[in-house]
C-alpha positions in Angstrom: 13.0 1.8 5.2 11.2 -1.0 7.0 9.7 -3.9 5.1 6.4 -3.4 7.1 6.2 0.2 5.9 6.5 -0.8 2.3 4.0 -3.6 2.9 1.2 -1.4 4.2 2.1 1.3 1.7 1.6 -1.2 -1.1 -1.7 -2.3 0.4 -2.9 1.4 0.5 -1.9 1.9 -3.1 -3.8 -1.2 -4.2 -6.9 -0.1 -2.3 -6.7 3.4 -3.9 -6.5 1.9 -7.3 -9.5 -0.4 -6.7 -11.5 2.5 -5.3 -10.6 4.8 -8.3 
């Protein structure tokens, strides 16, 4: 797994949590 992949994945997760 690439670090960039995890980085953007973490950002998407945080955005979803803020939206929810």
